[in-house]
C-alpha positions as CSV (number, residue, x, y, z in Angstrom):
1,M,44.0,6.6,-25.7
2,S,44.3,9.8,-23.7
3,H,41.3,9.2,-21.1
4,A,42.1,8.6,-17.2
5,H,41.3,5.0,-17.8
6,R,42.3,2.3,-20.1
7,G,38.7,0.8,-19.6
8,L,36.7,-2.3,-19.1
9,A,37.7,-5.6,-20.2
10,M,35.1,-8.1,-19.7
11,I,35.6,-12.0,-20.6
12,F,33.4,-14.6,-20.3
13,S,35.0,-18.0,-20.1
14,H,32.8,-21.2,-20.6
15,E,33.9,-24.1,-19.5
16,K,31.0,-26.2,-18.8
17,F,27.5,-26.7,-20.3
18,N,24.2,-27.6,-18.7
19,M,23.4,-29.3,-22.2
20,K,24.2,-33.2,-22.9
21,D,25.6,-32.4,-26.7
22,L,28.2,-29.8,-25.5
23,P,31.6,-31.2,-24.3
24,S,33.6,-28.9,-21.5
25,R,36.0,-26.8,-22.7
26,P,39.0,-26.7,-20.9
27,E,41.3,-25.1,-23.3
28,T,39.1,-22.3,-21.8
29,V,41.0,-22.1,-18.3
30,I,44.0,-21.3,-20.4
31,D,42.6,-19.1,-22.7
32,C,41.5,-17.1,-19.9
33,N,44.9,-16.8,-17.6
34,N,46.4,-15.6,-21.3
35,L,44.1,-13.1,-22.1
36,S,43.4,-11.6,-17.9
37,R,47.6,-11.5,-17.7
38,V,48.2,-9.7,-20.9
39,L,45.2,-7.3,-20.6
40,K,46.3,-6.1,-17.0
41,K,50.0,-5.1,-18.7
42,L,47.8,-2.9,-20.8
43,D,45.8,-1.4,-17.7
44,F,42.5,-3.1,-18.4
45,D,40.0,-3.0,-15.0
46,V,39.6,-7.1,-16.1
47,Q,36.7,-8.7,-15.2
48,I,36.2,-12.3,-15.5
49,Y,32.6,-14.3,-15.7
50,K,32.9,-18.1,-15.8
51,D,29.8,-20.3,-16.9
52,L,27.2,-17.8,-16.6
53,C,24.0,-18.7,-17.6
54,Y,22.0,-16.6,-20.9
55,K,19.7,-14.5,-18.3
56,N,22.5,-13.7,-15.9
57,L,25.2,-13.2,-18.9
58,R,22.4,-10.4,-20.5
59,K,22.5,-8.8,-17.0
60,T,26.5,-8.2,-16.9
61,I,26.3,-7.3,-19.9
62,I,23.2,-4.5,-19.5
63,K,25.3,-3.6,-16.5
64,A,28.3,-2.6,-18.1
65,V,26.2,-0.3,-20.8
66,A,24.7,1.6,-18.0
67,M,28.2,2.4,-16.7
68,D,29.3,5.6,-17.2
69,H,32.8,5.3,-19.5
70,S,33.5,8.8,-20.0
71,N,36.9,8.8,-18.4
72,N,37.6,5.1,-20.3
73,D,39.3,4.7,-23.4
74,C,37.8,2.0,-24.9
75,I,36.1,-1.4,-23.6
76,F,37.4,-4.7,-24.2
77,V,35.4,-8.1,-24.7
78,A,36.3,-12.1,-24.9
79,I,34.1,-14.7,-25.8
80,L,35.4,-17.9,-24.8
81,T,32.7,-21.0,-25.8
82,H,31.1,-23.0,-28.3
83,G,29.6,-21.5,-31.3
84,K,27.5,-22.3,-34.1
85,I,26.9,-20.7,-37.5
86,K,22.5,-20.7,-38.3
87,D,21.4,-20.0,-42.1
88,I,18.0,-18.2,-42.1
89,C,16.5,-18.3,-45.7
90,A,15.0,-15.3,-46.9
91,S,11.0,-14.8,-46.7
92,D,10.5,-13.9,-50.3
93,N,11.5,-18.1,-51.6
94,S,14.9,-16.1,-53.6
95,H,17.4,-18.7,-51.8
96,A,19.2,-16.0,-50.3
97,Y,20.6,-16.5,-47.0
98,D,21.1,-14.5,-43.8
99,I,23.8,-16.2,-41.9
100,K,23.6,-15.5,-37.9
101,N,26.5,-16.2,-35.6
102,E,25.2,-18.1,-32.5
103,V,27.5,-18.9,-29.2
104,Y,26.9,-20.5,-26.1
105,A,25.8,-19.9,-22.5
106,S,26.0,-22.7,-20.0
107,D,22.2,-23.4,-20.6
108,R,21.5,-22.0,-24.2
109,S,22.9,-20.6,-27.5
110,Y,22.2,-16.7,-28.3
111,E,23.0,-14.6,-31.4
112,L,26.2,-12.9,-31.1
113,E,25.2,-10.1,-32.6
114,S,23.1,-9.2,-29.8
115,I,26.2,-8.4,-27.6
116,W,28.1,-5.9,-29.8
117,E,25.0,-4.2,-30.8
118,S,24.1,-3.4,-27.0
119,F,27.1,-1.0,-27.4
120,S,25.8,0.9,-30.3
121,A,26.2,4.7,-29.7
122,D,22.3,5.4,-29.2
123,K,22.7,2.7,-26.4
124,C,25.9,3.4,-24.9
125,P,26.7,7.2,-25.5
126,T,29.8,7.0,-23.1
127,L,31.8,4.7,-25.6
128,A,30.1,6.7,-28.9
129,G,33.4,7.4,-30.9
130,K,35.4,4.9,-28.5
131,P,36.9,1.3,-29.7
132,K,34.6,-1.0,-28.7
133,I,36.8,-4.4,-29.0
134,F,35.3,-8.2,-29.2
135,I,37.3,-11.0,-29.5
136,V,35.6,-14.4,-30.3
137,Q,37.0,-17.7,-29.6
138,A,33.8,-20.0,-30.8
139,S,33.7,-22.4,-33.9
140,R,31.3,-21.3,-36.4
141,G,30.5,-24.3,-37.6
142,N,31.5,-27.9,-38.5
143,L,33.7,-27.5,-41.4
144,R,37.5,-28.5,-41.7
145,D,40.0,-26.5,-43.4
146,P,42.4,-28.7,-45.4
147,G,44.4,-25.9,-46.5
148,Y,45.8,-25.3,-50.1
149,V,49.4,-26.2,-51.4
150,V,50.8,-23.1,-53.0
151,R,53.4,-23.9,-55.7
152,S,54.6,-20.2,-56.0
153,K,55.7,-17.2,-53.5
154,G,54.2,-13.4,-54.2
155,H,52.8,-10.7,-52.1
156,I,50.6,-7.9,-52.7
157,E,51.0,-4.6,-51.3
158,T,48.2,-2.0,-50.8
159,D,48.9,1.0,-50.9
160,G,41.4,15.7,-37.5
161,D,39.6,15.1,-34.5
162,S,37.5,18.4,-33.5
163,E,35.7,19.4,-30.3
164,S,32.7,20.4,-32.4
165,S,29.3,18.7,-32.4
166,Y,29.0,16.0,-35.4
167,R,27.1,13.2,-35.8
168,I,28.7,9.4,-36.4
169,P,27.1,6.5,-37.2
170,T,25.7,4.0,-34.4
171,M,27.6,1.4,-35.0
172,A,30.7,3.0,-35.8
173,D,34.1,2.3,-33.9
174,F,33.6,-1.4,-33.8
175,L,36.8,-4.2,-34.3
176,V,35.2,-7.8,-33.5
177,A,38.0,-10.5,-34.3
178,F,36.5,-14.1,-34.6
179,C,38.9,-17.3,-34.6
180,T,37.9,-18.9,-37.7
181,V,35.6,-18.1,-40.5
182,P,32.2,-19.0,-41.1
183,K,31.1,-22.2,-41.4
184,Y,34.4,-23.6,-40.0
185,R,35.9,-25.3,-36.6
186,S,38.5,-23.7,-34.4
187,W,41.3,-25.3,-33.2
188,S,43.3,-25.4,-29.6
189,N,45.9,-27.1,-28.0
190,T,45.8,-29.1,-24.9
191,L,48.9,-27.3,-23.5
192,K,48.6,-23.9,-25.1
193,G,45.0,-23.4,-25.3
194,S,43.4,-22.2,-28.4
195,W,45.5,-21.4,-31.4
196,F,43.7,-17.9,-31.6
197,I,43.9,-16.5,-28.0
198,Y,47.8,-17.9,-27.5
199,N,48.7,-16.2,-30.8
200,L,46.8,-13.2,-30.0
201,C,48.4,-13.0,-26.3
202,D,51.4,-13.5,-27.6
203,E,51.2,-10.4,-30.3
204,L,49.7,-8.3,-27.4
205,E,52.6,-8.6,-25.0
206,A,55.4,-8.2,-27.9
207,N,53.6,-5.4,-29.8
208,A,50.6,-3.6,-28.3
209,H,52.6,-0.6,-27.5
210,S,54.4,-0.3,-30.9
211,M,51.6,-1.5,-33.7
212,D,47.7,-0.7,-34.6
213,M,45.5,-2.8,-33.5
214,L,44.7,-4.0,-37.2
215,S,47.8,-4.8,-38.2
216,L,48.7,-6.4,-34.9
217,L,45.6,-8.8,-35.8
218,T,46.9,-9.3,-39.2
219,F,49.9,-11.0,-37.7
220,V,48.2,-13.0,-35.4
221,S,46.1,-14.0,-38.2
222,Q,49.3,-14.8,-40.3
223,R,50.6,-16.9,-36.9
224,V,47.3,-19.1,-36.8
225,A,47.7,-19.8,-40.5
226,N,50.8,-21.5,-40.0
227,C,49.5,-23.8,-37.2
228,E,48.2,-27.3,-38.2
229,S,46.5,-30.0,-36.2
230,D,48.7,-32.9,-35.8
231,E,47.4,-35.8,-37.1
232,T,45.0,-34.3,-40.2
233,Q,47.2,-31.1,-40.5
234,E,44.2,-29.1,-41.0
235,K,43.9,-25.2,-41.2
236,Q,42.4,-22.1,-39.5
237,I,42.1,-18.8,-40.3
238,L,40.8,-15.2,-38.9
239,C,37.8,-13.5,-39.6
240,V,38.2,-9.6,-38.8
241,M,35.1,-7.0,-39.0
242,S,35.9,-3.4,-38.7
243,T,34.3,-0.4,-38.4
244,L,36.8,1.5,-36.9
245,T,37.0,5.2,-38.0
246,R,40.2,5.9,-36.4
247,V,44.1,4.0,-36.2
248,L,43.7,2.0,-33.1
249,E,46.8,2.2,-31.4
250,F,47.1,1.4,-27.1
């Protein structure tokens, strides 16, 4: 994090949809405001995009990919919307399934992977070797997690940059944090917004300058795991995918 600028933070906030089967998401207004406030404190150039249709969303992503990020530390993309999981059966009839993450623009669903794949090193060379952070607040199915009562307590412990030319994997240095695991729904609060974004912003505000991002997300996951829905006492847990090659600290 030694460049002239922190970088672009894009927030795709979806509250209303043009599909009858998708309800509005009033909590996205709270989430968007919380994220914007915290990211500005971290010196990001925050850009908010509200209720974009898929065509305009793709145009916005393509424009960001084409930008010169040479003087930026990283890029941050947050997607706040409805989501679903799509199971695709393997063509060889082996009963294997490929899980596709799908989220919604205002007019249709699309594969989430298409967003972060757009920023791969070969497509966006000025972000090559730099962190590409994606935050996804969207349900990934309809399953509900009733939780599990643990009867005993315990814990498990686990134990040089160069200026020369070198090759890196095209999908290196991505960090994708999902609000929930595949096939499960996510939860929100009408006053505080979604469990994930509220606790993420709380942790970023308190510890972004003293803790690396993966450690911080572990504590966010712990906080979300301690939440329960009011009536049914159902639970939620984060899912983080990382191809980072260095420790990420702001």
